[in-house]
PAROLUM-575429 format. One record per residue (C-alpha): residue number from 1; x, z, y. Coordinates in steps of 0.2 Angstrom, whole numbers, plus 5000, padded with zeros to 4 digits. Layout:
REC   lumfi   east     up   north
REC     NUM      X      Z       Y
...
//
This chain:
REC   lumfi   east     up   north
REC       1   5000   5000    5000
REC       2   5007   4996    5017
REC       3   5014   5010    5027
REC       4   5001   5014    5041
REC       5   5015   5017    5053
REC       6   5017   4998    5054
REC       7   5001   4997    5064
REC       8   5005   5011    5076
REC       9   5010   5005    5093
REC      10   5018   5015    5107
REC      11   5001   5020    5115
REC      12   4995   5027    5098
REC      13   5011   5037    5096
REC      14   5009   5045    5113
REC      15   4991   5049    5110
REC      16   4996   5058    5094
REC      17   5007   5069    5104
REC      18   4993   5072    5116
REC      19   5000   5061    5130
REC      20   4991   5048    5140
REC      21   4999   5033    5147
REC      22   5000   5041    5164
REC      23   5007   5057    5158
REC      24   5020   5047    5148
REC      25   5026   5037    5163
REC      26   5027   5053    5173
REC      27   5037   5062    5160
REC      28   5048   5047    5159
REC      29   5051   5046    5177
REC      30   5054   5065    5178
REC      31   5064   5067    5162
REC      32   5082   5072    5166
REC      33   5093   5059    5159
REC      34   5109   5068    5162
REC      35   5109   5073    5144
REC      36   5111   5055    5139
REC      37   5119   5048    5155
REC      38   5134   5053    5164
REC      39   5142   5046    5180
REC      40   5161   5046    5179
REC      41   5173   5047    5194
REC      42   5171   5050    5212
REC      43   5165   5037    5225
REC      44   5179   5028    5235
REC      45   5174   5028    5253
REC      46   5174   5013    5265
REC      47   5169   4999    5253
REC      48   5154   4989    5254
REC      49   5153   4985    5235
REC      50   5149   4996    5220
REC      51   5162   5010    5219
REC      52   5173   5010    5204
REC      53   5169   5021    5189
REC      54   5151   5026    5195
REC      55   5143   5016    5180
REC      56   5129   5025    5172
REC      57   5133   5029    5153
REC      58   5123   5033    5138
REC      59   5129   5044    5124
REC      60   5128   5036    5106
REC      61   5120   5049    5096
REC      62   5131   5048    5080
REC      63   5148   5047    5088
REC      64   5146   5054    5105
REC      65   5154   5038    5112
REC      66   5150   5035    5131
REC      67   5142   5017    5132
REC      68   5140   5009    5149
REC      69   5121   5006    5152
REC      70   5126   4988    5158
REC      71   5133   4978    5143
REC      72   5142   4961    5145
REC      73   5133   4947    5135
REC      74   5146   4934    5131
REC      75   5135   4920    5125
REC      76   5138   4908    5139
REC      77   5155   4911    5146
REC      78   5166   4900    5157
REC      79   5177   4889    5145
REC      80   5193   4894    5155
REC      81   5201   4909    5148
REC      82   5208   4914    5166
REC      83   5190   4914    5173
REC      84   5184   4925    5158
REC      85   5199   4937    5161
REC      86   5194   4938    5179
REC      87   5176   4943    5175
REC      88   5181   4955    5161
REC      89   5194   4963    5172
REC      90   5181   4967    5186
REC      91   5169   4973    5173
REC      92   5181   4985    5165
REC      93   5187   4991    5181
REC      94   5170   4995    5186
REC      95   5165   5005    5170
REC      96   5158   4991    5159
REC      97   5164   4994    5141
REC      98   5151   4986    5130
REC      99   5154   4967    5126
REC     100   5142   4958    5115
REC     101   5147   4941    5106
REC     102   5143   4931    5090
REC     103   5151   4918    5079
REC     104   5137   4905    5084
REC     105   5140   4908    5103
REC     106   5148   4892    5111
REC     107   5152   4886    5093
REC     108   5163   4900    5090
REC     109   5173   4899    5106
REC     110   5165   4915    5113
REC     111   5173   4926    5100
REC     112   5189   4918    5104
REC     113   5188   4920    5122
REC     114   5182   4938    5120
REC     115   5196   4942    5108
REC     116   5209   4935    5120
REC     117   5203   4944    5135
REC     118   5199   4961    5127
REC     119   5216   4961    5118
REC     120   5224   4964    5135
REC     121   5217   4981    5136
REC     122   5220   4997    5125
REC     123   5208   4998    5111
REC     124   5199   5013    5117
REC     125   5194   5005    5133
REC     126   5180   4994    5126
REC     127   5167   4993    5112
REC     128   5164   4976    5105
REC     129   5149   4970    5096
REC     130   5147   4954    5085
REC     131   5135   4948    5072
REC     132   5132   4940    5055
REC     133   5126   4924    5061
REC     134   5122   4916    5044
REC     135   5105   4908    5050
REC     136   5110   4892    5042
REC     137   5104   4892    5024
REC     138   5121   4884    5018
REC     139   5129   4900    5024
REC     140   5118   4912    5014
REC     141   5131   4914    5000
REC     142   5141   4930    4999
REC     143   5157   4921    5000
REC     144   5152   4911    5016
REC     145   5144   4927    5024
REC     146   5160   4937    5020
REC     147   5171   4924    5027
REC     148   5161   4924    5044
REC     149   5163   4943    5045
REC     150   5182   4942    5042
REC     151   5184   4927    5054
REC     152   5175   4938    5068
REC     153   5189   4951    5065
REC     154   5202   4938    5067
REC     155   5195   4930    5082
REC     156   5192   4946    5091
REC     157   5209   4953    5087
REC     158   5203   4970    5081
REC     159   5205   4980    5065
REC     160   5187   4986    5066
REC     161   5171   4981    5075
REC     162   5162   4994    5085
REC     163   5144   4987    5084
REC     164   5140   4975    5070
REC     165   5123   4967    5068
REC     166   5113   4957    5056
REC     167   5109   4943    5068
REC     168   5091   4937    5072
REC     169   5081   4945    5058
REC     170   5063   4940    5058
REC     171   5063   4922    5052
REC     172   5049   4927    5039
REC     173   5048   4920    5022
REC     174   5063   4923    5011
REC     175   5075   4923    5026
REC     176   5079   4942    5026
REC     177   5082   4944    5008
REC     178   5091   4927    5006
REC     179   5103   4930    5020
REC     180   5107   4949    5018
REC     181   5100   4957    5002
REC     182   5099   4945    4987
REC     183   5117   4939    4991
REC     184   5124   4957    4992
REC     185   5131   4955    5009
REC     186   5121   4970    5016
REC     187   5128   4981    5003
REC     188   5146   4974    5007
REC     189   5143   4978    5026
REC     190   5137   4996    5021
REC     191   5153   4998    5012
REC     192   5163   4991    5027
REC     193   5155   5004    5038
REC     194   5159   5018    5025
REC     195   5177   5012    5026
REC     196   5178   5012    5045
REC     197   5180   4994    5048
REC     198   5162   4994    5055
REC     199   5159   5009    5066
REC     200   5140   5006    5069
REC     201   5129   4995    5059
REC     202   5112   4988    5066
REC     203   5102   4972    5067
REC     204   5095   4961    5081
REC     205   5076   4957    5079
REC     206   5067   4940    5084
REC     207   5051   4935    5077
REC     208   5042   4942    5062
REC     209   5038   4960    5064
REC     210   5036   4962    5045
REC     211   5055   4960    5043
REC     212   5058   4973    5057
REC     213   5046   4985    5048
REC     214   5054   4982    5031
REC     215   5072   4987    5037
REC     216   5066   5002    5047
REC     217   5055   5008    5033
REC     218   5070   5008    5022
REC     219   5081   5017    5035
REC     220   5084   5031    5022
REC     221   5094   5019    5012
REC     222   5102   5009    5026
REC     223   5104   5022    5040
REC     224   5104   5010    5055
REC     225   5114   5016    5069
REC     226   5106   5005    5082
REC     227   5094   4990    5084
REC     228   5094   4976    5097
REC     229   5077   4971    5103
REC     230   5070   4960    5117
REC     231   5063   4971    5130
REC     232   5057   4968    5148
REC     233   5042   4973    5158
REC     234   5033   4957    5153
REC     235   5036   4958    5134
REC     236   5032   4977    5134
REC     237   5014   4973    5131
REC     238   5012   4954    5132
REC     239   5025   4947    5120
REC     240   5014   4943    5105
REC     241   4999   4938    5117
REC     242   5009   4926    5127
REC     243   5018   4918    5112
REC     244   5004   4917    5101
REC     245   5013   4923    5085
REC     246   5003   4931    5071
REC     247   5016   4943    5065
REC     248   5025   4947    5082
REC     249   5025   4964    5091
REC     250   5026   4969    5109
REC     251   5041   4978    5114
REC     252   5031   4993    5117
REC     253   5029   4994    5098
REC     254   5047   4990    5094
REC     255   5054   5003    5106
REC     256   5041   5016    5101
REC     257   5045   5015    5082
REC     258   5064   5016    5085
REC     259   5062   5031    5097
REC     260   5052   5040    5084
REC     261   5065   5037    5071
REC     262   5079   5042    5083
REC     263   5088   5025    5082
REC     264   5094   5019    5099
REC     265   5090   5002    5107
REC     266   5102   4989    5113
REC     267   5092   4978    5125
REC     268   5093   4959    5126
REC     269   5083   4947    5138
REC     270   5080   4961    5151
REC     271   5077   4946    5163
REC     272   5068   4936    5150
REC     273   5081   4922    5151
REC     274   5081   4922    5170
REC     275   5062   4919    5171
REC     276   5060   4934    5183
REC     277   5071   4925    5195
REC     278   5059   4911    5195
REC     279   5043   4921    5198
REC     280   5029   4915    5208
REC     281   5031   4920    5227
REC     282   5015   4930    5227
REC     283   5022   4941    5214
REC     284   5040   4943    5221
REC     285   5032   4947    5238
REC     286   5024   4963    5230
REC     287   5041   4969    5225
REC     288   5048   4964    5242
REC     289   5035   4975    5250
REC     290   5041   4990    5241
REC     291   5060   4988    5240
REC     292   5065   4975    5253
REC     293   5081   4966    5248
REC     294   5080   4970    5230
REC     295   5081   4956    5218
REC     296   5069   4954    5204
REC     297   5084   4956    5193
REC     298   5087   4973    5200
REC     299   5069   4978    5197
REC     300   5070   4972    5179
REC     301   5086   4981    5175
REC     302   5080   4997    5183
REC     303   5064   4996    5173
REC     304   5074   4994    5156
REC     305   5087   5007    5161
REC     306   5073   5020    5164
REC     307   5069   5021    5146
REC     308   5080   5036    5139
REC     309   5082   5028    5121
REC     310   5091   5013    5128
REC     311   5109   5013    5124
REC     312   5114   4998    5134
REC     313   5106   4983    5142
REC     314   5114   4966    5139
REC     315   5117   4953    5153
REC     316   5125   4937    5152
REC     317   5136   4937    5167
REC     318   5146   4921    5168
REC     319   5147   4921    5187
REC     320   5156   4934    5198
REC     321   5141   4936    5210
REC     322   5130   4941    5196
REC     323   5142   4953    5188
REC     324   5145   4961    5205
REC     325   5126   4963    5209
REC     326   5123   4970    5191
REC     327   5137   4983    5193
REC     328   5129   4989    5209
REC     329   5112   4991    5200
REC     330   5120   5002    5187
REC     331   5132   5012    5198
REC     332   5123   5023    5196
REC     333   5106   5017    5190
REC     334   5091   5023    5200
REC     335   5076   5025    5188
REC     336   5059   5018    5192
REC     337   5046   5029    5198
REC     338   5029   5031    5191
REC     339   5022   5020    5205
REC     340   5035   5007    5202
REC     341   5031   5006    5184
REC     342   5013   5004    5187
REC     343   5017   4990    5200
REC     344   5028   4981    5187
REC     345   5014   4983    5174
REC     346   5001   4975    5186
REC     347   5013   4960    5189
REC     348   5016   4958    5170
REC     349   4997   4957    5168
REC     350   4996   4944    5182
REC     351   5011   4934    5174
REC     352   5003   4934    5157
REC     353   4990   4923    5164
REC     354   5002   4909    5169
REC     355   5003   4895    5157
REC     356   5022   4895    5156
REC     357   5032   4891    5140
REC     358   5040   4907    5134
REC     359   5058   4899    5133
REC     360   5073   4911    5137
REC     361   5085   4896    5138
REC     362   5095   4904    5124
REC     363   5099   4886    5118
REC     364   5098   4891    5099
REC     365   5088   4876    5097
REC     366   5102   4864    5102
REC     367   5108   4852    5099
REC     368   5093   4841    5096
REC     369   5096   4828    5083
REC     370   5088   4815    5095
REC     371   5096   4821    5111
REC     372   5082   4830    5119
REC     373   5087   4844    5132
REC     374   5074   4856    5126
REC     375   5079   4871    5137
REC     376   5080   4859    5152
REC     377   5063   4852    5149
REC     378   5055   4869    5148
REC     379   5064   4876    5163
REC     380   5057   4862    5174
REC     381   5040   4864    5167
REC     382   5040   4883    5170
REC     383   5046   4880    5188
REC     384   5032   4869    5192
REC     385   5019   4882    5185
REC     386   5027   4896    5195
REC     387   5027   4885    5211
REC     388   5008   4881    5207
REC     389   5011   4862    5206
REC     390   5004   4864    5188
REC     391   4992   4864    5181
REC     392   4986   4848    5189
REC     393   4968   4848    5196
REC     394   4954   4837    5189
REC     395   4959   4818    5191
REC     396   4944   4816    5203
REC     397   4952   4829    5215
REC     398   4959   4822    5232
REC     399   4976   4828    5229
REC     400   4978   4824    5210
REC     401   4988   4808    5212
REC     402   5000   4816    5225
REC     403   5003   4831    5214
REC     404   5006   4821    5198
REC     405   5018   4810    5207
REC     406   5027   4825    5214
REC     407   5028   4832    5196
REC     408   5035   4816    5189
REC     409   5048   4814    5203
REC     410   5054   4832    5201
REC     411   5055   4829    5182
REC     412   5066   4814    5184
REC     413   5077   4822    5196
REC     414   5079   4838    5185
REC     415   5082   4827    5170
REC     416   5090   4811    5176
REC     417   5096   4805    5159
REC     418   5080   4798    5151
REC     419   5087   4801    5134
REC     420   5085   4820    5136
REC     421   5067   4819    5141
REC     422   5052   4825    5131
REC     423   5046   4808    5126
REC     424   5061   4806    5115
REC     425   5055   4820    5104
REC     426   5050   4813    5087
REC     427   5042   4829    5080
REC     428   5056   4831    5067
REC     429   5054   4850    5068
REC     430   5072   4853    5066
REC     431   5072   4865    5080
REC     432   5057   4876    5074
REC     433   5067   4888    5063
REC     434   5081   4890    5076
REC     435   5070   4897    5090
REC     436   5070   4916    5091
REC     437   5054   4915    5102
REC     438   5046   4905    5088
REC     439   5040   4892    5101
REC     440   5031   4877    5094
REC     441   5043   4866    5102
REC     442   5036   4848    5098
REC     443   5019   4854    5103
REC     444   5026   4859    5120
REC     445   5036   4843    5122
REC     446   5019   4834    5119
REC     447   5012   4845    5133
REC     448   5025   4839    5145
REC     449   5022   4820    5140
REC     450   5004   4822    5142
REC     451   5006   4829    5159
REC     452   5016   4814    5164
REC     453   5002   4802    5157
REC     454   4987   4810    5164
REC     455   4976   4798    5174
//
């Protein structure tokens, strides 16, 4: 019989504790985080940028390690090692010590760049995370998966990995057992943790919540040290609704179950792939009225960081201006108030009604066998929705022709190479199993093509 806990979401959990949603938010806003977060060092006067060593830290439950609440996501690094070094030097100098990569990022180049840059520092200055990225069925064998793990150690130039993850569980079907259990690789990784070559073992979740529940319902066997989930103020209660996935779960459920089990969270997509930076102006104006000058990114990071069971929050920072701004946000972090939480919940409710495509531009779907720029197509479409160019009015409307032409002109400018446009999609479905958001990509491509054709 299925464990009833699988159906218990965060609200039900709080209700059982006798806490309503308002009380929970108030408790979270007032709860002293100094038990889990520490600010190191003293501010250096006379500078306009974030002061060194004022980073907010969280304490890893098992080891007592102090982990920077801002983690450096290494998925889209500059290709030049010198530029990566410049970014990492600034990050470490300002207290960032958690660096997340994977064998599949940049075709393996990310692990190489990460290893080269971190090897310049004493080993106790950083914590590195990487993953078992054996999503491709041809890599499901024990030997191939073990080789991937050993290659990560070599590329990263370390004798142990601080945080190691089963990458992107939630594919459904036989994916979980085929990738990690039936082939014996999870048993091997558990032994590697026991031997000290893996310090903390966890998994990253995308997709089918039944896999998430299975691994956590067997926590007495696996003893997960952490779990990486997608969490932001939109996905908190609108993930499954927006993405139309039968077996998905909102971040509220994921966070709540992990918190109940005492397993800390690593957060990915706190900005939802940059979508919050492209919010409709009537939404950003509501935030601007409360905190003039604060970016939507700063709002999103503060919201995530206010949750006490979050160990670190990943941000892909391949430009210095993004890194500097994010360091300021977390140095130290200012928790969201109850009123700010309510405002963001209201904005999320409004955003859930926008007919955008839930693409985070992770590019896991690429390359397309037929050359279509999948993230590029979706990014333009979402931009036109947020700017209210779409949806187009009825064809009898006076401004229909003008708006349609504006959409077409903008589309051609955004994707000047015709070979990368949506009409090149053949519905081969090669991308479907790769998308962690489980978007029906061919259907959405057809949606774009239909918009172009509307009369």
